[in-house]
C-alpha positions as CSV (number, residue, x, y, z in Angstrom):
1,M,-1.3,0.5,3.7
2,N,-1.3,-2.1,1.2
3,N,-0.4,-1.1,-1.8
4,R,2.1,-1.0,-4.9
5,Y,1.9,2.9,-5.4
6,L,1.1,6.1,-3.5
7,D,-2.6,6.5,-2.7
8,I,-3.4,9.3,-0.1
9,Q,-6.7,10.1,0.6
10,V,-7.5,13.3,2.7
11,K,-11.0,13.8,5.2
12,L,-10.8,17.3,6.4
13,P,-13.1,19.7,7.8
14,R,-15.2,22.1,5.7
15,D,-13.3,25.4,7.2
16,I,-9.9,24.0,6.2
17,A,-10.8,22.2,2.7
18,N,-8.8,24.0,1.1
19,M,-5.5,22.6,2.9
20,E,-5.9,19.3,0.9
21,A,-3.2,19.6,-1.6
22,R,-0.9,21.0,1.2
23,V,-1.3,17.6,3.5
24,K,-1.1,15.5,0.2
25,K,2.3,17.2,-0.6
26,A,3.5,16.4,3.2
27,V,2.8,12.9,2.9
28,Q,4.6,12.5,-0.4
29,E,7.9,14.3,0.9
30,Q,8.2,11.1,3.9
31,F,6.7,8.6,1.9
32,S,6.5,7.2,-1.8
33,R,4.6,4.0,-1.4
34,G,1.6,2.6,0.1
35,R,-2.1,3.9,1.1
36,F,-2.7,6.8,3.6
37,D,-5.9,7.7,5.0
38,V,-5.4,11.1,6.5
39,F,-8.2,12.2,9.3
40,I,-7.7,16.0,10.5
41,T,-10.8,17.5,12.8
42,L,-10.9,21.0,14.1
43,N,-11.8,21.7,17.4
44,N,-13.4,25.4,17.8
45,D,-12.7,27.1,21.1
46,R,-16.1,28.9,21.4
47,E,-14.4,32.5,23.4
48,S,-11.9,32.3,20.6
49,S,-14.1,31.4,17.3
50,G,-16.9,33.5,18.2
51,R,-18.2,37.0,19.0
52,L,-21.5,38.8,20.3
53,A,-22.7,41.2,18.0
54,L,-25.8,43.8,18.4
55,D,-27.9,44.3,15.6
56,D,-28.8,48.0,16.3
57,T,-31.0,48.5,13.6
58,L,-33.1,45.7,13.9
59,A,-33.5,46.5,17.8
60,G,-34.4,50.1,17.0
61,Q,-36.9,49.0,14.4
62,Y,-38.4,46.5,17.1
63,I,-38.6,49.2,19.5
64,A,-40.1,51.7,17.8
65,I,-43.0,49.2,16.8
66,L,-43.4,47.9,20.1
67,R,-43.9,51.3,21.3
68,D,-46.3,52.7,18.5
69,L,-48.5,49.5,19.6
70,K,-48.5,50.5,23.1
71,T,-49.7,54.3,22.2
72,R,-52.2,53.0,18.9
73,F,-53.8,50.7,21.0
74,G,-53.4,51.4,24.8
75,L,-51.6,48.5,26.1
76,S,-50.0,48.5,29.4
77,G,-46.6,47.6,29.9
78,E,-42.9,49.4,29.4
79,V,-40.8,48.4,26.4
80,D,-37.7,47.4,28.4
81,L,-34.6,45.4,28.4
82,S,-35.4,42.6,29.4
83,L,-38.5,42.3,26.5
84,V,-35.8,43.5,23.9
85,A,-33.3,40.9,25.0
86,G,-36.1,38.3,24.6
87,I,-36.3,39.3,20.8
88,P,-34.5,36.5,18.3
89,D,-31.9,37.8,16.0
90,I,-31.1,41.4,17.8
91,I,-27.9,39.8,19.4
92,T,-25.7,37.0,17.5
93,V,-22.6,35.3,17.6
94,G,-20.8,36.3,14.8
95,E,-17.7,34.1,13.7
96,V,-14.2,35.3,13.9
97,K,-12.3,34.2,11.0
98,A,-9.1,32.3,11.6
99,D,-5.7,33.4,9.8
100,P,-5.7,30.6,7.2
101,E,-1.6,30.2,7.4
102,A,-1.7,30.2,11.2
103,L,-3.9,27.5,11.1
104,W,-1.7,25.6,8.3
105,Q,1.2,26.1,10.9
106,A,-0.6,24.7,13.8
107,L,-1.5,21.6,11.3
108,S,1.7,20.9,9.7
109,E,3.5,21.0,12.9
110,G,1.1,18.0,14.0
111,L,1.1,16.5,10.6
112,V,4.9,16.1,10.4
113,R,5.1,14.8,13.9
114,A,2.5,12.2,13.0
115,L,4.2,10.9,9.6
116,K,7.4,10.9,11.7
117,E,5.9,8.3,14.0
118,L,4.2,6.7,11.5
119,D,7.6,6.4,9.5
120,H,9.6,4.9,12.7
121,M,6.5,2.1,13.1
122,R,7.3,1.2,9.6
123,T,10.8,0.5,10.1
124,E,10.5,-1.4,12.7
125,E,7.7,-3.3,10.9
126,G,10.0,-3.5,7.7
127,A,12.6,-5.2,10.0
128,A,10.3,-8.0,11.3
129,L,8.8,-8.4,7.3
130,A,12.6,-8.8,6.1
131,C,13.0,-11.8,8.5
132,D,10.2,-13.5,7.2
133,I,11.0,-12.5,3.6
134,T,14.6,-14.1,4.3
135,E,13.0,-17.1,5.8
136,R,11.2,-17.7,3.2
137,L,14.1,-17.2,0.6
138,N,16.2,-19.5,2.3
139,T,13.3,-21.9,2.0
140,I,13.3,-21.6,-1.6
141,E,17.1,-21.8,-1.9
142,R,17.1,-25.0,-0.5
143,L,14.4,-26.4,-3.2
144,L,16.0,-24.6,-5.8
145,L,19.5,-27.0,-5.0
146,A,17.0,-29.9,-4.6
147,I,15.9,-29.5,-7.9
148,R,19.5,-28.6,-9.5
149,A,20.6,-32.0,-8.0
150,L,17.4,-34.0,-9.3
151,S,17.9,-32.4,-13.0
152,P,20.2,-34.8,-14.7
153,A,18.2,-38.1,-13.5
154,S,15.3,-36.5,-14.6
155,V,16.7,-36.4,-17.7
156,E,18.1,-39.9,-17.8
157,N,14.7,-41.2,-16.6
158,A,13.0,-39.7,-19.9
159,R,15.5,-41.6,-21.9
160,K,14.9,-44.7,-20.4
161,R,11.1,-44.2,-20.9
162,M,11.6,-42.8,-24.2
163,S,13.6,-45.6,-25.4
164,E,10.9,-48.2,-23.9
165,N,8.2,-46.3,-25.7
166,I,9.5,-46.5,-28.9
167,S,10.3,-50.3,-28.5
168,K,6.7,-51.0,-27.7
169,L,5.9,-48.9,-30.5
170,L,8.2,-50.4,-33.0
171,N,8.7,-53.9,-31.3
172,E,12.2,-53.5,-31.8
173,K,15.0,-51.9,-30.4
174,P,15.4,-48.2,-32.1
175,D,18.0,-47.1,-33.9
176,P,20.9,-45.8,-31.2
177,A,21.7,-42.8,-33.2
178,R,17.8,-41.4,-33.9
179,L,17.5,-42.3,-29.8
180,A,20.4,-40.6,-29.2
181,Q,18.9,-37.8,-31.5
182,E,15.6,-37.3,-29.7
183,I,17.1,-37.9,-26.3
184,A,19.3,-34.6,-27.1
185,L,16.4,-32.5,-28.1
186,L,14.4,-33.8,-25.1
187,A,17.4,-32.6,-23.1
188,E,17.2,-29.6,-24.4
189,R,13.6,-28.8,-23.8
190,T,14.1,-30.3,-20.0
191,D,17.5,-28.4,-19.1
192,V,16.3,-26.1,-16.2
193,T,20.1,-24.9,-15.5
194,E,19.3,-21.6,-17.1
195,E,15.9,-20.6,-15.2
196,L,17.9,-21.8,-12.1
197,T,20.6,-19.6,-12.4
198,R,18.2,-16.7,-13.5
199,L,16.4,-17.2,-10.4
200,G,19.1,-17.6,-8.0
201,S,20.5,-14.0,-9.7
202,H,17.3,-12.7,-8.8
203,M,17.4,-13.9,-5.4
204,A,21.0,-12.7,-4.9
205,Q,19.4,-9.0,-6.0
206,F,16.2,-9.7,-3.6
207,R,18.5,-9.8,-1.0
208,S,20.5,-7.2,-1.7
209,L,18.1,-4.9,-1.5
210,L,16.3,-6.0,1.4
211,S,19.5,-5.9,3.3
212,G,18.9,-2.4,3.1
213,H,22.4,-1.4,1.7
214,V,20.4,0.7,-1.0
215,N,19.5,4.0,0.2
216,E,15.9,4.4,-1.5
217,A,12.5,3.3,-1.9
218,I,13.0,-0.5,-2.9
219,G,9.4,-1.4,-3.0
220,R,9.0,-1.4,-6.8
221,K,12.1,-2.9,-7.4
222,L,11.2,-6.0,-4.9
223,D,7.5,-6.3,-7.0
224,F,9.8,-6.7,-10.5
225,L,11.9,-9.0,-9.4
226,L,9.1,-11.3,-7.5
227,Q,7.8,-10.9,-11.0
228,E,10.4,-12.3,-12.7
229,M,11.5,-15.1,-10.1
230,G,7.9,-15.9,-10.6
231,R,8.3,-16.1,-14.5
232,E,11.7,-18.6,-14.0
233,A,9.7,-20.7,-11.5
234,N,6.9,-21.3,-14.2
235,T,9.4,-22.0,-17.1
236,I,11.2,-24.6,-14.7
237,A,7.4,-26.0,-14.0
238,S,6.7,-26.4,-17.7
239,K,10.1,-27.8,-18.2
240,A,9.9,-30.7,-15.5
241,L,9.3,-34.4,-16.5
242,D,9.8,-35.1,-12.8
243,A,7.3,-35.4,-10.0
244,E,9.5,-34.3,-7.3
245,I,10.7,-31.3,-9.2
246,S,7.2,-30.3,-9.7
247,F,6.5,-30.7,-6.2
248,H,9.4,-28.4,-5.4
249,V,8.3,-25.6,-7.8
250,V,4.8,-25.4,-6.4
251,N,6.4,-25.1,-2.8
252,I,8.5,-22.5,-4.1
253,K,5.7,-20.7,-5.9
254,A,3.6,-21.0,-2.7
255,D,6.6,-18.9,-0.7
256,L,7.2,-16.8,-3.4
257,E,3.1,-15.7,-3.5
258,K,3.8,-15.1,0.5
259,I,6.8,-12.8,0.1
260,R,4.9,-11.0,-2.7
261,E,2.0,-10.1,-0.2
262,Q,5.2,-9.2,2.0
263,A,6.8,-7.2,-0.1
264,Q,3.8,-4.7,-0.5
265,N,3.9,-3.5,2.7
266,I,8.1,-2.3,1.9
267,E,8.4,1.1,0.6
């Protein structure tokens, strides 16, 4: 059932194959996302599904031919009921065509009941998924707080490294003004404040959707938010000049991937 969109596969007996569109519509009215494999079997009661039929013309032809053979060749024996009853194709079982609308009425009642039970099961499963996802969001938020705390020191450490590297290259103390300018550019390139803010905003929206306050299918919106959250995490990783920050980002991306897997099961 894990699927970004609505994928319905229906397997029907040949006798009711023309009802496939109706079955798909019933599923579409109940669900908007996921993969559904619908298997329907048709149990025919022999008493109601067929009746015996006598082929009078064929029986008459057989009897006439048998009597003719007896007369022409002087054969013994009687052309009686036991003999005629053993002749194939004289008595056949004919199919009684069921009313298509009556069949659909019976089928749709069972289908609607099954879909409602499935919806109830998915609701219970969704509550469990929400708990798991919420715990992972809490973990990500703690990691973001750690990154926010490390960010200023990261820039300062980068400044020191740049100053030391320039001193070694020039074999003298660098020009303070030029160094300050380079540090300002470095700080701008490595500042992750905006990314952290946007990521926090996306997580707040994600939590709001997950809380159930929005009375609509939320799966695709969660997919979009996860995509944006992943993009912000990647940007933070590319800007980070600190090993500890990079480690936190790796953990954030791991939790986002786990959430993405779980969100595929949310309609």
